[in-house]
VEXDREN-2710 file (C-alpha; in Angstrom, 1 decimal):
% VEXDREN-2710
k/r/px/py/pz
1/MET/-40.8/12.6/-7.0
2/ARG/-44.6/13.5/-7.6
3/ALA/-45.3/10.7/-10.1
4/VAL/-43.9/8.3/-7.3
5/ALA/-45.8/9.9/-4.5
6/ASN/-49.2/9.5/-6.3
7/SER/-48.5/5.9/-7.5
8/GLY/-50.0/4.7/-4.1
9/TRP/-47.9/2.5/-2.6
10/GLN/-45.4/5.2/-1.5
11/LEU/-48.2/7.2/0.0
12/ALA/-49.8/3.8/1.7
13/GLN/-46.1/3.2/3.3
14/HIS/-46.3/6.7/4.9
15/HIS/-49.9/6.1/6.3
16/TYR/-48.8/2.8/7.6
17/LEU/-46.1/4.4/9.5
18/LEU/-48.2/7.2/10.9
19/VAL/-50.7/5.1/12.3
20/GLY/-48.2/2.4/13.3
21/ASN/-46.1/5.1/15.4
22/SER/-49.5/6.5/16.9
23/ALA/-50.5/2.9/18.1
24/ASN/-46.8/2.6/19.6
25/TYR/-46.6/5.8/21.2
26/HIS/-50.0/6.9/22.1
27/THR/-52.9/4.5/22.0
28/LYS/-50.5/1.4/22.8
29/ASN/-52.9/-0.8/20.5
30/ARG/-50.4/-3.5/19.4
31/HIS/-52.8/-5.4/17.5
32/VAL/-53.1/-2.0/15.1
33/GLN/-49.4/-1.7/15.2
34/ASN/-48.6/-5.5/14.3
35/ILE/-50.9/-4.9/11.3
36/CYS/-49.4/-1.7/10.1
37/VAL/-46.0/-3.1/10.4
38/GLU/-46.8/-6.2/8.1
39/GLN/-48.6/-4.6/5.6
40/GLY/-46.4/-1.7/5.3
41/LEU/-43.1/-4.1/4.9
42/ALA/-45.4/-6.0/2.4
43/LEU/-45.2/-3.0/0.2
44/ASN/-41.6/-2.1/0.7
45/PRO/-39.3/-4.7/3.1
46/LYS/-36.6/-2.1/2.8
47/ASN/-38.4/0.7/4.5
48/PRO/-36.1/1.4/7.2
49/LEU/-38.6/3.6/9.3
50/LEU/-41.0/0.6/9.0
51/LEU/-38.3/-1.7/10.2
52/VAL/-37.8/0.6/13.2
53/LEU/-41.6/0.2/14.4
54/LYS/-41.1/-3.6/13.8
55/ALA/-37.9/-3.5/16.0
56/LYS/-40.3/-1.4/18.5
57/THR/-43.1/-3.8/18.4
58/LEU/-40.4/-6.8/19.1
59/PHE/-39.1/-4.8/22.0
60/ALA/-42.5/-4.6/23.6
61/GLU/-42.6/-8.2/23.2
62/ASN/-39.5/-8.7/25.0
63/ASN/-38.2/-10.4/21.8
64/TYR/-34.6/-8.8/22.0
65/ASN/-32.6/-10.9/19.6
66/GLU/-35.0/-10.1/16.9
67/THR/-35.3/-6.5/17.7
68/ALA/-31.6/-6.2/17.4
69/THR/-32.0/-7.8/14.2
70/ALA/-34.8/-5.4/12.9
71/TYR/-32.5/-2.4/13.9
72/HIS/-29.7/-3.8/12.0
73/ASN/-31.8/-4.1/8.9
74/ALA/-33.1/-0.8/9.2
75/TYR/-29.6/0.6/9.6
76/ARG/-28.5/-1.3/6.3
77/ASN/-31.3/0.3/4.6
78/GLY/-30.6/3.6/5.4
79/LEU/-31.3/4.5/9.2
80/ARG/-28.7/6.9/10.4
81/MET/-25.8/5.4/12.3
82/SER/-26.3/7.5/15.3
83/GLU/-30.0/6.7/15.6
84/TYR/-29.0/3.1/15.0
85/LEU/-26.5/3.3/18.1
86/PHE/-29.4/5.1/20.3
87/TYR/-31.7/2.2/19.8
88/LEU/-29.1/-0.4/20.6
89/LEU/-28.2/1.3/23.9
90/GLU/-31.8/0.9/24.6
91/VAL/-31.9/-3.0/23.6
92/ASN/-28.7/-3.7/25.6
93/ASN/-29.8/-1.6/28.8
94/ARG/-33.1/-3.9/28.7
95/ILE/-31.0/-6.8/28.8
96/GLN/-28.5/-5.5/31.1
97/SER/-25.6/-5.9/28.9
98/TRP/-23.4/-3.3/30.5
99/GLN/-20.3/-4.1/28.6
100/GLY/-22.3/-3.8/25.4
101/ILE/-23.3/-0.6/26.5
102/LEU/-19.7/0.8/26.9
103/ASP/-18.7/-0.7/23.6
104/ILE/-21.7/0.8/21.7
105/VAL/-21.0/4.2/23.5
106/GLU/-17.4/3.9/22.2
107/GLN/-19.0/3.4/18.7
108/PHE/-21.1/6.5/19.0
109/HIS/-18.4/8.8/20.4
110/LYS/-16.0/7.8/17.5
111/ARG/-18.5/9.5/15.1
112/THR/-20.2/12.1/17.0
113/PRO/-19.6/14.4/20.1
114/PRO/-20.8/12.9/23.4
115/THR/-24.5/13.7/24.4
116/LEU/-26.3/14.0/27.9
117/LYS/-27.9/10.6/27.1
118/THR/-24.8/8.5/26.0
119/LEU/-22.7/9.7/29.0
120/PHE/-25.7/8.7/31.2
121/PHE/-25.8/5.3/29.5
122/LYS/-21.9/5.0/29.9
123/ALA/-22.1/6.2/33.5
124/ARG/-24.9/3.6/34.4
125/ALA/-23.1/0.7/32.8
126/LEU/-19.7/1.5/34.8
127/VAL/-21.6/2.1/38.3
128/MET/-23.3/-1.4/37.4
129/LEU/-19.8/-2.9/36.7
130/GLN/-18.7/-1.0/39.8
131/GLN/-16.0/0.7/38.3
132/PHE/-16.8/4.1/40.5
133/ASP/-13.9/6.2/39.8
134/GLU/-14.4/5.9/35.9
135/ALA/-18.0/6.3/36.4
136/LEU/-17.6/9.7/38.7
137/GLU/-15.4/11.1/35.8
138/VAL/-18.2/10.7/33.2
139/ILE/-20.9/11.9/35.5
140/ASN/-18.9/15.0/36.3
141/GLU/-18.3/15.8/32.7
142/ALA/-21.9/15.6/31.9
143/LEU/-23.2/17.7/34.7
144/GLU/-20.5/20.3/34.1
145/ASP/-20.2/20.4/30.2
146/PHE/-24.0/20.1/29.3
147/PRO/-27.2/22.0/29.6
148/LEU/-29.5/20.5/32.3
149/PRO/-33.1/21.1/30.9
150/PRO/-36.1/19.9/33.1
151/HIS/-36.7/16.8/31.0
152/SER/-33.4/15.4/30.5
153/TYR/-31.1/12.9/32.1
154/ALA/-29.6/15.4/34.6
155/PRO/-31.6/13.9/37.4
156/TRP/-30.6/10.5/36.7
157/LEU/-27.1/11.5/36.5
158/TYR/-27.5/13.1/40.1
159/ASN/-29.0/9.7/41.2
160/LEU/-25.9/7.7/40.0
161/ARG/-23.5/10.1/41.6
162/MET/-25.8/9.8/44.6
163/ILE/-24.9/5.9/44.5
164/ILE/-21.3/6.5/44.2
165/HIS/-21.2/8.9/47.2
166/ARG/-23.2/6.4/49.3
167/THR/-20.7/3.9/48.4
168/HIS/-17.9/5.9/49.6
169/GLN/-19.8/6.8/52.9
170/ASN/-19.5/10.4/51.7
171/TYR/-23.2/11.5/52.8
172/THR/-22.7/15.1/52.7
173/ALA/-22.2/14.9/49.0
174/PHE/-25.1/12.2/48.8
175/PHE/-27.4/14.9/50.3
176/GLU/-26.1/17.8/48.1
177/ASP/-26.8/16.0/44.9
178/MET/-30.2/14.5/46.5
179/GLN/-31.2/18.4/46.7
180/GLU/-30.1/18.9/43.1
181/GLU/-32.1/16.0/42.0
182/ILE/-35.4/16.5/43.3
183/ASN/-35.4/19.8/41.9
184/TYR/-36.4/18.3/38.8
185/TYR/-39.4/16.4/40.1
186/ASN/-42.8/17.4/41.8
187/ILE/-42.8/16.9/45.4
188/GLY/-44.5/13.6/46.1
189/ASP/-44.4/12.0/42.7
190/SER/-43.2/8.4/42.1
191/ASP/-39.4/9.7/41.3
192/TYR/-39.4/12.1/44.2
193/CYS/-40.4/9.3/46.8
194/SER/-37.8/6.7/45.1
195/THR/-35.1/9.2/46.3
196/MET/-36.6/9.4/49.5
197/ASN/-36.2/5.7/50.0
198/MET/-32.4/5.8/49.0
199/CYS/-32.4/8.7/51.7
200/ILE/-33.9/6.3/54.4
201/GLU/-31.2/3.7/53.5
202/ALA/-28.4/6.4/53.8
203/LEU/-29.7/7.9/57.0
204/LEU/-29.9/4.4/58.5
205/GLU/-26.5/3.8/57.7
206/MET/-25.7/6.8/59.3
207/GLY/-27.5/6.1/62.2
208/ASP/-29.5/9.4/62.4
209/TYR/-32.8/7.3/63.2
210/GLU/-35.0/10.5/64.0
211/GLU/-34.2/12.0/60.5
212/CYS/-34.6/8.5/59.0
213/TYR/-37.9/8.2/60.8
214/LYS/-39.3/11.6/59.2
215/TYR/-38.3/10.5/55.7
216/ALA/-39.8/6.9/56.2
217/ILE/-43.2/8.5/57.5
218/TYR/-43.5/10.5/54.7
219/ASN/-43.3/7.9/52.1
220/HIS/-45.4/5.7/54.2
221/GLU/-48.0/8.5/54.1
222/GLN/-47.6/8.8/50.2
223/GLU/-47.9/4.8/50.0
224/GLN/-44.4/5.0/48.2
225/LEU/-42.3/3.4/50.8
226/SER/-40.5/0.5/49.2
227/SER/-41.7/-3.1/50.7
228/GLU/-38.0/-3.9/51.8
229/LEU/-37.8/-0.8/53.9
230/TYR/-41.2/-1.6/56.0
231/PRO/-39.3/-3.6/58.3
232/VAL/-37.1/-0.8/59.0
233/PHE/-39.9/1.7/59.4
234/GLN/-41.4/-0.8/61.8
235/TRP/-38.2/-0.9/63.8
236/LEU/-37.8/3.0/63.9
237/CYS/-41.3/3.4/65.1
238/PHE/-40.5/1.0/67.9
END
């Protein structure tokens, strides 16, 4: 192995991968990223990690068919099945293939135990397909059976459950989940204000106009009130 590493080409692949990943995740320099992919794969067209980097490049260019092909080639050349399926989840999420997401999650769960990420994607797909009862079961399982660290899918799961509660006009449960969700955000940040926009819509449906105004004026002052809610805000002021 030392002889292979010292032969040059193996080490060069490693360097291309390091620089390419830095361009992808940190500097966002697509030109450098493309050079690393092209020259790295010229050394070894079957390097699975470089093929993943190629897929990420194509993903950033919204070329989703070629992205899926690159991930498939990476899998055929050694990428782990679990990583392959995770990447396909992201592609199907971007193209809004909800049934595709459900199929991928099913394949994942046949091989490995569910994760908070896979349950989130499954729940979101079910919500988008308006299969609310099934989605609620998945969300409850995720929130009750898994650790919910600060940086996780937990707030998004609470947000999905808020959507279901609002659909069923269960506003008490809606605001209980809202309180859980905003614990993961900093007051006034974009995620926090996005949730406040949801609350404005719910309070409007409830007919609680004074409380609705409080949420609306707050988001307006933060310059985070969604554009479609400005007519509502003006009506509330009137």
